[in-house]
N, C-alpha and C positions, 0 to 999 in steps of 0.2 A: 504494500500500500504506500502510495506517494504521500508526501507531506500534506497535511490538511491546513497549513498556514498560508493559504492563498490570499493574495492581496490584489485588488483591482482598483484602478483609478476612477472608474465610473461604471454605471450599470450596463452601458452598451458594451464595454470591454468584457464584463462578466458574462453577459448574455452570449457574446460571440464565443468565449471560452467553453461554456457549458454546451453550446451547440455542436462542439467538436470533440468533447471529452465525456467519458462515462463516469458518473458520480461514484460508482463502486470502486473506482481506482483511488478515490480520495476520501471516502466516508465509510466507516464501519457501521453499516445499517443494523447490525445485530445489537449494537449499543444504543440505537436510537430510542427515544421516548416519544410516546404519543402525546400530541399537544392539541388542545381544543382552543380555537380562536373564537370564543363566544361573542366578543364585541365586534367582530368583523362584519361590516355591512356590505351588501352587494354594491358594486360600483353602479353609478347612475349617470345618465347623460341628459343634459338639458335640451329640450326640443321646443319648437314653436308650433302651435297648432291653431288653425282657424276653425272656430265653431260658430254656428248661427247664434245670435244673441239670445234667442229664446231657450236654446239648449243650455247655454251657460247659466242663464238665470234659473232654470229648473234644477240644474246640477247644484248651484249654490243653495237653493231652497232645500233640496234633499240633504245636503251636507249640514246645513244649519239645524235641521230637525235631529240629526245624529250628533250634533255638536262636534263636528270634525271639519278641518279645512277642506274646501272643495277639491283642491289638487289631490289630496290624499284619497278622497272618495273616488275620484276619477281613476286613480291608479288601481284601487280595489276593483272597480267595475271592469277595467281593462284586463286585469289578471284573471278574474272570474270568467270573463267571456273567452279569453284565450284558452284557458283550461277546458272549458266546455267544448270549444271547437276542436281541440286536440283529442278529447275523449271521443267525440262523435266521428272524427276522422278514422279512428281505429275500430269503431263499432260497425260502421256502414259497410 
């Protein structure tokens, strides 16, 4: 096993290195410990979306009834619909 004291100047250099090398040459995976990253949040990307004003107003009304931000409710609705569509895709 090679030295595990690797030093990289930046992330790009490290990414290039690991793209060409096998980690088993540098890491003793038998000694590895399982880690849970409970505070890790999925990455998100900001988008712009145009909605008819009435749809936005109705969304805000529904969100207000649930006491949540309308953007959060929109994300919930999107996730639910995507999951439904994916389930139906494999049932049909």
